[in-house]
Biopython code that builds the backbone (N, CA, C, O; Angstrom):
import numpy as np
from Bio.PDB.StructureBuilder import StructureBuilder

atoms = [
    (1, "MET", "N", (1.501, 31.617, -26.961)),
    (1, "MET", "CA", (1.209, 29.601, -26.515)),
    (1, "MET", "C", (0.436, 29.185, -27.749)),
    (1, "MET", "O", (-0.627, 29.583, -28.225)),
    (2, "SER", "N", (1.646, 27.897, -28.258)),
    (2, "SER", "CA", (0.947, 27.111, -29.255)),
    (2, "SER", "C", (-0.053, 26.156, -29.013)),
    (2, "SER", "O", (-0.017, 25.400, -28.041)),
    (3, "ILE", "N", (-0.794, 26.158, -29.715)),
    (3, "ILE", "CA", (-2.212, 25.045, -30.308)),
    (3, "ILE", "C", (-1.484, 23.773, -28.954)),
    (3, "ILE", "O", (-2.305, 23.737, -28.038)),
    (4, "ARG", "N", (-0.722, 23.177, -28.760)),
    (4, "ARG", "CA", (-0.407, 22.100, -27.969)),
    (4, "ARG", "C", (-0.205, 22.588, -26.453)),
    (4, "ARG", "O", (-0.421, 21.857, -25.487)),
    (5, "ASP", "N", (0.184, 23.755, -26.378)),
    (5, "ASP", "CA", (0.501, 24.022, -25.146)),
    (5, "ASP", "C", (-1.278, 24.573, -24.656)),
    (5, "ASP", "O", (-1.672, 24.298, -23.523)),
    (6, "TYR", "N", (-2.197, 25.339, -25.640)),
    (6, "TYR", "CA", (-3.399, 25.492, -25.361)),
    (6, "TYR", "C", (-4.238, 24.166, -24.799)),
    (6, "TYR", "O", (-4.798, 24.088, -23.706)),
    (7, "LEU", "N", (-4.184, 23.265, -25.712)),
    (7, "LEU", "CA", (-4.711, 22.079, -25.585)),
    (7, "LEU", "C", (-4.114, 21.334, -23.652)),
    (7, "LEU", "O", (-4.793, 21.109, -22.650)),
    (8, "LEU", "N", (-2.735, 21.190, -23.898)),
    (8, "LEU", "CA", (-2.550, 20.972, -22.648)),
    (8, "LEU", "C", (-3.163, 21.571, -21.498)),
    (8, "LEU", "O", (-3.583, 20.815, -20.622)),
    (9, "ARG", "N", (-3.278, 22.794, -21.365)),
    (9, "ARG", "CA", (-3.979, 23.878, -20.448)),
    (9, "ARG", "C", (-4.728, 23.567, -19.746)),
    (9, "ARG", "O", (-4.813, 23.353, -18.537)),
    (10, "THR", "N", (-5.764, 23.518, -21.202)),
    (10, "THR", "CA", (-7.058, 23.114, -21.061)),
    (10, "THR", "C", (-7.492, 21.896, -20.889)),
    (10, "THR", "O", (-8.662, 21.514, -20.889)),
    (11, "ARG", "N", (-6.400, 21.207, -20.721)),
    (11, "ARG", "CA", (-6.834, 19.364, -20.374)),
    (11, "ARG", "C", (-6.459, 19.333, -19.096)),
    (11, "ARG", "O", (-7.138, 18.604, -18.373)),
    (12, "MET", "N", (-5.376, 20.041, -18.500)),
    (12, "MET", "CA", (-5.429, 19.989, -16.862)),
    (12, "MET", "C", (-6.151, 20.802, -16.357)),
    (12, "MET", "O", (-6.603, 20.300, -15.328)),
    (13, "ARG", "N", (-6.606, 22.019, -16.536)),
    (13, "ARG", "CA", (-8.001, 22.479, -16.136)),
    (13, "ARG", "C", (-9.156, 21.677, -15.829)),
    (13, "ARG", "O", (-9.716, 21.735, -14.734)),
    (14, "GLU", "N", (-9.648, 20.677, -17.088)),
    (14, "GLU", "CA", (-10.411, 20.296, -16.729)),
    (14, "GLU", "C", (-10.339, 18.977, -15.529)),
    (14, "GLU", "O", (-11.161, 18.645, -14.675)),
    (15, "ALA", "N", (-8.824, 18.345, -15.926)),
    (15, "ALA", "CA", (-8.220, 17.526, -14.559)),
    (15, "ALA", "C", (-8.351, 18.264, -13.032)),
    (15, "ALA", "O", (-8.607, 17.690, -11.974)),
    (16, "THR", "N", (-8.125, 19.546, -13.218)),
    (16, "THR", "CA", (-8.369, 19.731, -11.834)),
    (16, "THR", "C", (-9.959, 19.802, -11.238)),
    (16, "THR", "O", (-10.426, 19.335, -10.199)),
    (17, "GLU", "N", (-10.532, 20.507, -12.224)),
    (17, "GLU", "CA", (-12.298, 20.220, -11.666)),
    (17, "GLU", "C", (-12.477, 18.554, -11.285)),
    (17, "GLU", "O", (-12.883, 18.181, -10.184)),
    (18, "CYS", "N", (-12.180, 17.820, -12.163)),
    (18, "CYS", "CA", (-12.521, 16.486, -11.447)),
    (18, "CYS", "C", (-12.064, 15.873, -10.444)),
    (18, "CYS", "O", (-12.671, 14.871, -10.066)),
    (19, "LEU", "N", (-11.002, 16.262, -9.819)),
    (19, "LEU", "CA", (-10.062, 16.338, -9.306)),
    (19, "LEU", "C", (-10.717, 17.035, -8.135)),
    (19, "LEU", "O", (-10.584, 16.348, -7.123)),
    (20, "ARG", "N", (-11.310, 18.044, -7.939)),
    (20, "ARG", "CA", (-12.009, 18.949, -6.898)),
    (20, "ARG", "C", (-13.390, 18.208, -6.895)),
    (20, "ARG", "O", (-13.924, 18.262, -5.788)),
    (21, "ALA", "N", (-14.019, 17.615, -7.729)),
    (21, "ALA", "CA", (-15.142, 17.046, -7.388)),
    (21, "ALA", "C", (-15.311, 15.971, -6.552)),
    (21, "ALA", "O", (-16.383, 15.687, -6.018)),
    (22, "GLY", "N", (-13.938, 15.162, -6.379)),
    (22, "GLY", "CA", (-13.856, 13.874, -5.735)),
    (22, "GLY", "C", (-14.074, 12.943, -6.736)),
    (22, "GLY", "O", (-14.856, 12.045, -6.424)),
    (23, "ALA", "N", (-13.527, 12.896, -8.034)),
    (23, "ALA", "CA", (-12.572, 12.135, -8.785)),
    (23, "ALA", "C", (-11.504, 11.648, -8.381)),
    (23, "ALA", "O", (-10.758, 12.362, -7.711)),
    (24, "SER", "N", (-11.115, 10.185, -8.706)),
    (24, "SER", "CA", (-9.659, 9.438, -8.461)),
    (24, "SER", "C", (-8.798, 10.327, -9.545)),
    (24, "SER", "O", (-9.275, 11.118, -10.359)),
    (25, "VAL", "N", (-7.356, 9.988, -9.348)),
    (25, "VAL", "CA", (-6.313, 10.269, -10.487)),
    (25, "VAL", "C", (-6.625, 9.503, -11.575)),
    (25, "VAL", "O", (-6.588, 10.040, -12.682)),
    (26, "GLY", "N", (-6.930, 8.330, -11.471)),
    (26, "GLY", "CA", (-7.103, 7.626, -12.555)),
    (26, "GLY", "C", (-7.927, 7.897, -13.490)),
    (26, "GLY", "O", (-7.750, 7.812, -14.705)),
    (27, "GLU", "N", (-9.467, 8.457, -12.514)),
    (27, "GLU", "CA", (-10.289, 8.677, -12.961)),
    (27, "GLU", "C", (-10.532, 10.090, -13.847)),
    (27, "GLU", "O", (-11.406, 10.378, -14.664)),
    (28, "SER", "N", (-9.516, 10.754, -13.391)),
    (28, "SER", "CA", (-9.099, 12.680, -14.053)),
    (28, "SER", "C", (-9.309, 12.077, -15.372)),
    (28, "SER", "O", (-10.155, 12.053, -16.266)),
    (29, "ALA", "N", (-7.700, 11.412, -14.977)),
    (29, "ALA", "CA", (-6.955, 10.982, -16.295)),
    (29, "ALA", "C", (-7.932, 10.809, -17.505)),
    (29, "ALA", "O", (-7.913, 11.465, -18.546)),
    (30, "GLU", "N", (-8.751, 9.846, -17.182)),
    (30, "GLU", "CA", (-9.195, 9.059, -18.369)),
    (30, "GLU", "C", (-10.361, 10.264, -18.970)),
    (30, "GLU", "O", (-10.734, 10.500, -20.119)),
    (31, "ARG", "N", (-10.668, 10.776, -17.878)),
    (31, "ARG", "CA", (-12.015, 11.803, -18.557)),
    (31, "ARG", "C", (-11.345, 12.778, -19.314)),
    (31, "ARG", "O", (-11.918, 13.355, -20.237)),
    (32, "CYS", "N", (-9.951, 13.057, -18.942)),
    (32, "CYS", "CA", (-9.415, 14.063, -20.020)),
    (32, "CYS", "C", (-8.572, 13.365, -20.630)),
    (32, "CYS", "O", (-7.389, 13.681, -20.508)),
    (33, "GLY", "N", (-8.897, 12.339, -21.371)),
    (33, "GLY", "CA", (-8.343, 11.897, -22.551)),
    (33, "GLY", "C", (-6.931, 11.056, -22.267)),
    (33, "GLY", "O", (-6.562, 10.590, -23.345)),
    (34, "TYR", "N", (-6.232, 10.785, -21.448)),
    (34, "TYR", "CA", (-4.960, 9.997, -21.185)),
    (34, "TYR", "C", (-5.344, 8.597, -20.613)),
    (34, "TYR", "O", (-6.086, 8.296, -19.677)),
    (35, "GLU", "N", (-4.715, 7.949, -21.345)),
    (35, "GLU", "CA", (-5.126, 6.458, -20.940)),
    (35, "GLU", "C", (-3.539, 6.004, -20.196)),
    (35, "GLU", "O", (-3.617, 4.903, -19.651)),
    (36, "ASP", "N", (-2.479, 6.505, -20.115)),
    (36, "ASP", "CA", (-1.993, 6.020, -19.439)),
    (36, "ASP", "C", (-1.746, 7.174, -18.317)),
    (36, "ASP", "O", (-1.762, 8.374, -18.595)),
    (37, "MET", "N", (-1.520, 6.664, -17.038)),
    (37, "MET", "CA", (-1.573, 7.820, -15.887)),
    (37, "MET", "C", (-0.411, 8.271, -15.654)),
    (37, "MET", "O", (-0.324, 9.326, -15.027)),
    (38, "PHE", "N", (0.782, 7.589, -16.099)),
    (38, "PHE", "CA", (2.154, 8.117, -15.594)),
    (38, "PHE", "C", (2.471, 8.919, -16.584)),
    (38, "PHE", "O", (3.363, 9.715, -16.291)),
    (39, "LEU", "N", (1.964, 9.012, -17.899)),
    (39, "LEU", "CA", (2.149, 10.540, -18.351)),
    (39, "LEU", "C", (0.760, 11.932, -17.839)),
    (39, "LEU", "O", (0.763, 13.158, -17.732)),
    (40, "PHE", "N", (0.166, 11.284, -17.731)),
    (40, "PHE", "CA", (-0.984, 12.173, -17.312)),
    (40, "PHE", "C", (-0.176, 12.948, -16.134)),
    (40, "PHE", "O", (0.221, 14.110, -16.219)),
    (41, "SER", "N", (-0.007, 12.074, -15.008)),
    (41, "SER", "CA", (0.954, 12.521, -13.694)),
    (41, "SER", "C", (1.901, 13.567, -13.802)),
    (41, "SER", "O", (2.183, 14.443, -12.985)),
    (42, "LYS", "N", (2.478, 13.279, -15.262)),
    (42, "LYS", "CA", (4.134, 13.780, -15.466)),
    (42, "LYS", "C", (3.170, 15.167, -16.059)),
    (42, "LYS", "O", (3.200, 16.150, -15.319)),
    (43, "LEU", "N", (2.516, 15.258, -17.058)),
    (43, "LEU", "CA", (2.205, 16.469, -17.436)),
    (43, "LEU", "C", (1.480, 17.332, -16.313)),
    (43, "LEU", "O", (1.589, 18.556, -16.229)),
    (44, "PHE", "N", (0.993, 16.816, -15.763)),
    (44, "PHE", "CA", (0.155, 17.880, -14.553)),
    (44, "PHE", "C", (0.576, 18.403, -13.789)),
    (44, "PHE", "O", (0.102, 19.477, -13.419)),
    (45, "LYS", "N", (2.004, 17.670, -13.052)),
    (45, "LYS", "CA", (3.100, 18.217, -12.577)),
    (45, "LYS", "C", (3.921, 19.416, -13.450)),
    (45, "LYS", "O", (4.391, 20.454, -12.986)),
    (46, "LYS", "N", (3.948, 18.954, -14.851)),
    (46, "LYS", "CA", (4.797, 19.858, -15.297)),
    (46, "LYS", "C", (3.889, 21.384, -15.557)),
    (46, "LYS", "O", (4.557, 22.316, -16.006)),
    (47, "VAL", "N", (3.040, 21.528, -15.400)),
    (47, "VAL", "CA", (2.081, 22.534, -15.245)),
    (47, "VAL", "C", (1.997, 23.390, -13.975)),
    (47, "VAL", "O", (2.236, 24.593, -13.866)),
    (48, "TYR", "N", (1.553, 22.400, -12.916)),
    (48, "TYR", "CA", (1.302, 22.515, -11.663)),
    (48, "TYR", "C", (1.912, 22.581, -10.587)),
    (48, "TYR", "O", (1.550, 23.046, -9.506)),
    (49, "GLY", "N", (3.369, 21.847, -11.064)),
    (49, "GLY", "CA", (4.593, 21.842, -10.361)),
    (49, "GLY", "C", (4.005, 21.003, -9.109)),
    (49, "GLY", "O", (4.233, 21.544, -8.027)),
    (50, "VAL", "N", (3.446, 20.049, -9.062)),
    (50, "VAL", "CA", (2.597, 19.065, -8.244)),
    (50, "VAL", "C", (2.087, 18.043, -9.007)),
    (50, "VAL", "O", (1.591, 18.077, -10.133)),
    (51, "SER", "N", (2.323, 16.872, -8.034)),
    (51, "SER", "CA", (1.581, 15.833, -8.785)),
    (51, "SER", "C", (-0.061, 16.049, -8.337)),
    (51, "SER", "O", (-0.614, 16.741, -7.481)),
    (52, "PRO", "N", (-0.453, 15.263, -9.185)),
    (52, "PRO", "CA", (-2.095, 15.362, -9.167)),
    (52, "PRO", "C", (-2.333, 14.874, -7.684)),
    (52, "PRO", "O", (-2.422, 15.749, -6.823)),
    (53, "SER", "N", (-2.427, 13.746, -7.368)),
    (53, "SER", "CA", (-2.571, 13.661, -5.718)),
    (53, "SER", "C", (-2.192, 14.722, -4.807)),
    (53, "SER", "O", (-2.856, 15.092, -3.839)),
    (54, "ALA", "N", (-1.128, 15.163, -5.168)),
    (54, "ALA", "CA", (-0.866, 15.904, -3.939)),
    (54, "ALA", "C", (-1.454, 17.450, -4.040)),
    (54, "ALA", "O", (-1.679, 18.189, -3.082)),
    (55, "TRP", "N", (-1.645, 17.750, -5.441)),
    (55, "TRP", "CA", (-2.365, 18.876, -5.654)),
    (55, "TRP", "C", (-3.837, 18.434, -4.669)),
    (55, "TRP", "O", (-4.236, 18.921, -3.611)),
    (56, "LYS", "N", (-4.440, 17.252, -5.571)),
    (56, "LYS", "CA", (-5.949, 16.631, -4.770)),
    (56, "LYS", "C", (-6.072, 16.936, -3.037)),
    (56, "LYS", "O", (-7.100, 17.346, -2.498)),
    (57, "ALA", "N", (-4.898, 16.662, -2.392)),
    (57, "ALA", "CA", (-4.717, 16.507, -1.106)),
    (57, "ALA", "C", (-4.561, 17.903, -0.540)),
    (57, "ALA", "O", (-4.894, 18.068, 0.634)),
    (58, "ASN", "N", (-3.991, 19.151, -1.388)),
    (58, "ASN", "CA", (-4.119, 20.292, -0.694)),
    (58, "ASN", "C", (-5.189, 21.016, -1.019)),
    (58, "ASN", "O", (-5.453, 21.997, -0.325)),
    (59, "LYS", "N", (-6.238, 20.581, -2.445)),
    (59, "LYS", "CA", (-6.809, 21.330, -2.731)),
    (59, "LYS", "C", (-8.227, 20.669, -1.947)),
    (59, "LYS", "O", (-9.034, 21.593, -1.844)),
    (60, "MET", "N", (-8.695, 19.612, -1.466)),
    (60, "MET", "CA", (-9.330, 19.500, -1.285)),
    (60, "MET", "C", (-9.990, 19.863, 0.057)),
    (60, "MET", "O", (-9.234, 19.658, 1.007)),
    (61, "PRO", "N", (-11.326, 20.399, 0.420)),
    (61, "PRO", "CA", (-11.389, 20.878, 1.933)),
    (61, "PRO", "C", (-11.767, 19.796, 3.001)),
    (61, "PRO", "O", (-12.598, 18.898, 2.874)),
    (62, "SER", "N", (-10.762, 20.154, 4.375)),
    (62, "SER", "CA", (-10.772, 19.050, 5.080)),
    (62, "SER", "C", (-11.856, 18.768, 6.056)),
    (62, "SER", "O", (-12.796, 19.540, 6.246)),
    (63, "ASP", "N", (-11.707, 17.742, 6.608)),
    (63, "ASP", "CA", (-13.494, 17.245, 7.161)),
    (63, "ASP", "C", (-13.393, 17.660, 8.784)),
    (63, "ASP", "O", (-14.198, 17.228, 9.609)),
    (64, "GLY", "N", (-12.225, 18.611, 9.139)),
    (64, "GLY", "CA", (-11.895, 19.253, 10.266)),
    (64, "GLY", "C", (-11.620, 18.580, 11.688)),
    (64, "GLY", "O", (-11.653, 19.142, 12.782)),
    (65, "LYS", "N", (-11.275, 16.937, 11.345)),
    (65, "LYS", "CA", (-10.286, 16.041, 11.847)),
    (65, "LYS", "C", (-8.799, 16.409, 12.012)),
    (65, "LYS", "O", (-8.003, 15.579, 12.453)),
]
sb = StructureBuilder()
sb.init_structure("model")
sb.init_model(0)
sb.init_chain("A")
sb.init_seg("    ")
for serial, (resi, resn, name, xyz) in enumerate(atoms, 1):
    if name == "N":
        sb.init_residue(resn, " ", resi, " ")
    sb.init_atom(name, np.array(xyz, "f"), 0.0, 1.0, " ", f" {name:<3s}", serial, name[0])
structure = sb.get_structure()
């Protein structure tokens, strides 16, 4: 694994933690050092196979409604 891939995966792992904690996609991108939300979403999808919003929708606990 190249250093570039390592850094990408580390940043995306941090993004998943932000999303899991309830941060918006934009907040997660910003916290992980991305100013361009489109680039963040593109890279997130490259790593996880789904968009950040789809990942968040599937990982967040439902409220039972």
